[in-house]
N, C-alpha and C positions, 0 to 999 in steps of 0.2 A: 773459723766456722765454715767458710766456703770450701776449704780443702777437706774438712771433715765430711761435709755433705757429698762432695765428689767421691771420696773414698767409700762412703756408705752406699751410694748408688752403684758404684763400680763393683763393690764386693758382693752385693746381693742382687745383681742383675739377673733377671729371669728366675729369682728364687724368693723365698719367704724371709721376712725380717720382722723384728718387733721393736717396740719403743725402747726397751733396755739396750738393744743392739745399737741404736742411734745414739743414745746417751753415752754409752761406753766409748764410741769413736770420738764424739765431741769432747768428752771429759778429758781425753788424752791430749787435747790441743788447747786447753785453756787453764789458767791458774785457778779459776773458780771451781768449787766442788759441785759439779753438775749432778753427780749421783745423789748427794744429800738434798740438793734442790728438788730433783725429780721425786725423791721419796716423799718429801713433805707436801709438795704442791700437786702431785699427780696421784700418789698412792694413798695418802692419808686424808681423812675427812676433816671438815671444820675450817675455821679461819682464826687468825690471831686477834686479840684485843690490844690495840695500840693506843696508849695514853700519852697525852702531852703534859709535861711537868714544867711549869713556868714559875720562876722566882724573880720578883722585882726588888730593886733596891730603892727605898724611899718612894716607891710607886711611880717613878719617872723613868727608870732605865732597867734593862734586863740584867739581872745578876747571874742567872743560869737558865739554860733551856735544854731539856733532854726529852727523849722519847723511849718509852718502855713497852715491850710486848709481853703479853701473858697468854697462857693456854687456857681457854675457858673450860676445857675438860680436866684440868688439873694434872696433866701428864708431863708438864715442863717441856713441851715441844716448842721449837723455834722455827719460824717461817722466814727464811732469808729472802730479802727483797730490797729494792731501792725505793725510798720515799723521797718526796720533794716538798718539804715543809715551806709554808709561805707565811710571812709576817705582814699582816694587813694593817695599813694605816690610811688615812684620808689622802695623803699625797704620794705614797710609795707603797710598794708591795714586793720586797725582795724575796727570792726563793733560793733554796739550797738543795744540793744533792747529798743524800745521806744513805749510806749502806747500813741497813738494819739487819745485821746478821748475828747479833748477840741479844741478850735479854734487855739491855738498855744501852743507848748511845747518846753521848753529849753532843751539843752543837756549840763549840767554843766561839765560832764566828759571830754568834748572836750576842755574846756578852758585851755590855756597854752600849748597845743600841737603845734608842728611845723605846719606851714601852709601847708595843703595838696595840691596836684596837682588838685584834684577834690573831690567833695562830691556827692555821689549818695544816695538820700533819700531812694530809693527802692533797696538797695544794695543786698538783698537776692533774689529779683525778684518775691516775692510772695505777695506783697501788690498791691492794686488796686487804680488807680487814674491817673490824668494828672500831672506828676511830673515836676515841673519847677525848673531847676538848677539855682544856682547863676551865675552871669556874668563870674566870674573867671573860674568856672567849665565848663561852656558852651564853652568858648574860648579854654580851654585846650583839652576837649574831641573832639571838631570838628577838631583839628589838630593832635592829638596824639593817637587816638583810637587804632591803631594796636599795640601800645606799652604796653597795659594792658596785663599782663601775663595770667590772669584767664579768661577762655572762657565764663563762666557764667556772669562775670562782664562786659566783652566786649558786650555780648548780651543785657544785661540790659542797658548799656550805649548807644548802637545803638538805642534801642527803645526810650530812653529818647531824643536822638537827632531827631529821626523821629517825635515825638510829638512836639518838638520845631520847626521843619520845618512846620508842619501843623498849628501851632499856630502863625506862622509869626515871630518867634524869631530867626530863622536861615534861611539864604537865601537858596533857593532850589539848586542853583548851587554849593554852599559850600558843601551841603550834597552829591551831585552827585560826586564832586571831591574827597570827603572823601571815598566814596564807591569804586571808581577806585583805590585809594591808599590802602584801607584796604583789598579788595578781594584777591589779590595775597598772602597776608600774613596770611589770616584767615585759621586756622587749623580745626575748628569745622564746620562740614557740615551743621548743623542746622542754625548756624549763617550765613553761606554763602548763603543758600537758602533764608533766610529772607532778606538779603541784596539785592540779585538779584531781588526778588519780589518788594521791595521798590524802587529799582533803576528804574524798569520799570514804576512804578506809578509816580515817580518824573519826569522821562524823558518825558512822554506824558501829564501829567496833570498839573504839576507845573513849567514847564520850558517854557520860551517864545519861540515862533517859530523860531525867528532868532538865538537865543542862541542854540536851539536844532540842527539847521542845522550846526552851527559852531562846535559844540562838537561831532556831529555824528561820524566822522572818528575815533576820539580817543576812544569813547565809544565802537564802533564796534570792534576796534583792541583789546581793553582790554578784551572784552567778548570772542573773538575768541582765544586769547592767553590762557585765563582761561579754555576754552573748551579743548584745546590741552594738558594743564598741569594737568587737573583733574585726580585724581587717581582712582575714582570709576565710575561705570556706572551711578549711580543715580546722582552723581555730574555733570558728563558730560551732562546728560539729562537736569539738571537745567540750565546749561550754554547755551545749545543749545536752550532751550525754550526762554531764555532771549535774545539771539542773534536773533532768529527768530522774536521775538516780537519787537525788537528795530532796525531792519535793515531799514536803511533810504537812504543811499547813493546808487548810481547805482551799485557800485562794490559789495556791500553786497547783494543787490537784485539779481544780476546776479549769485552770488555764491549760493544763495538759489535755483535759477532756475536750476543750474547744479545738486544740491543735489536732487531736486525733480525729475528731468529727469534721475537720476541715472548715470550721467556722472561724478560725484564726490561723494566720500563717506566721512563720518565723522569717523575718525579712533577711534575704540573702542566703537562705539555707533551704535548698530543695530536699524534700524527704522522699525516700524510696519506700516501696511496700514493706520491706523488711524493717525499716524504721518505725512504720506504723504498727507492725506486728510486735516489736519490742515494747513500744509505748503501750499497746493494749495489755500486754502481760503485766507490765509494771502498774498500770492503772488498776487492773484487777486485784493485784496484791495490796495496793494502797487503799482500795475501796472495800476489801473483804469484810471488814467489821463496821463499815459505815451504815447509817440507816438506809441509804439507797444503794448499798453495795450489790444486792441481788439483782437490781434493775440493770446496773452497769454490766455485771457479769452475764446477764441474759443477752444484752446487746452484743457482747463480745462473742458469746457462743453462736448467736445468729449469724454474725459476720463470718465466723469460721466455717459454719455448715453451708453457707450460701454460695461459696465459691468452689466450683469444681476445679480439679487440677488443670492448669493451662487455660482456664476460661477467664471470663470477665470478673472483675472484683466488684462487690457491691459499693455503691456510692454511700459513704458514711454520712453525707448530709441529707440523704433521703431521696435523691434523684435517681435516674435510670442507671443501670450498671455501667461501669467504665471498663472498656476492653483495651487491653494492652496490645492486641494484634489486629484489630479491625482497621480497615483503611478509612481515611476521612472521606466524607461524601464529596462527589465531584460537583463543582459549581455549574449552574445551568448555562449551557452554551459553551462551556469550557472544553479544552482538549481532553481527549480520552487518554488515560494512562496506557503506556505500552503494555502489551500482553506479557504475562509472566512466562519465562522460559519453561519448557517441559522438563519435568524432573529427569535426572539421569537414570538410565536403566540400572536395576539392582544387579549386584554380582550374583551369578548362578551359585546354587549351593554346592558345597564341597561333596565329592562322591563319598558314599558310605561303604565301608568294607563289606565284602560278601558275607552273607549270613547274619549281618547286624542291621538293625533298623534304628533310625534316629527318632527319639521320642518327640512328639509334638509339644511345643511350648504353649501352655494355656494362656489365653488372653486375660489380662488383669481386669477385674471388675470392681476393684477397690478405689474409691475416690477419696483422696486424702484431704481433709479439711485444712484450711489455712491456719487455724489455731486449734490446739487441743481443747478438750472440754474443760471449762473453768468452773463448772457448777460446784464441784467438790475438789478444789485444788489441794495438792499435797503441801505440807508445810515446807517453807523455803526460808533461806536467810533473808534478812532485811534488804531491800533494794537501795 
């Protein structure tokens, strides 16, 4: 490949080249069919569905293990790639390198091994496709995900379960229950953030309204507890975004109102003005149909209209406005602050060509409010 790249750079020096030109040069230097690979992965849309086929003998050992790819579009296309299936068990997790360049590939090295708890076809997390686990693996992973010791394998397993929920092979409520169980035990922050994001999607898009109402108190309690226990600011922020997004019960909405009005603080999580703005918009959406919804919306409109661009923001607790640019008062008898340096002179204007005049730029007289008017909000998706 290095020789091919050198030839490519030398041949097209100071000229134009394309992706097919590169593939043609590299293809001549490798036994792999790079042209076919490029056609499928670069020029064709879609991704393969890769199913695990596991057969056990007497339930205690592997009789056969294979992986089959299908074209979801029904065009019998094949996506050549290398996968790294992993056989997960409580005391070991061997993995293998498999070239999946045909419709189905057997893994004879697995025959005779003890039956694993689960099989992950994308064990290394670098292959691409819709990976369909066998029924035994799906059942185990949906109940025991937090027991997997390796954080990368846990992340791959979660993505596999997420795809299974999207494909209708795993009930959405089962995935939501698993997230509530797995989040307190998860030690990898990237996994936690992905779970929280998928939890919000599941909660609003894939859960029936009556079940969402029934599960809301438990979900909100789990998110608030996770926010309190989070050890980093970024993790606290992820939990707070999830809590803010999924707040549904009156108790949760009232808590968010107290945070917005600065009558309650989130320990260890400083909130910026844009956080309060996002919180205000979501509170308006949550309160739009409530008996006191118009009162809350009126307060939010007043907040948006009261702050000129670049000026002080109103104090949500009812005190004097808070300025982000004003200097703190000097203590009596204290030293004076050094004078500010004079501003640098402005660059003179560029000369105008003879016979042409530069139009004067009108000064802006529009003051943008902090928030848009919420008295008649447009329909939006659930928060």
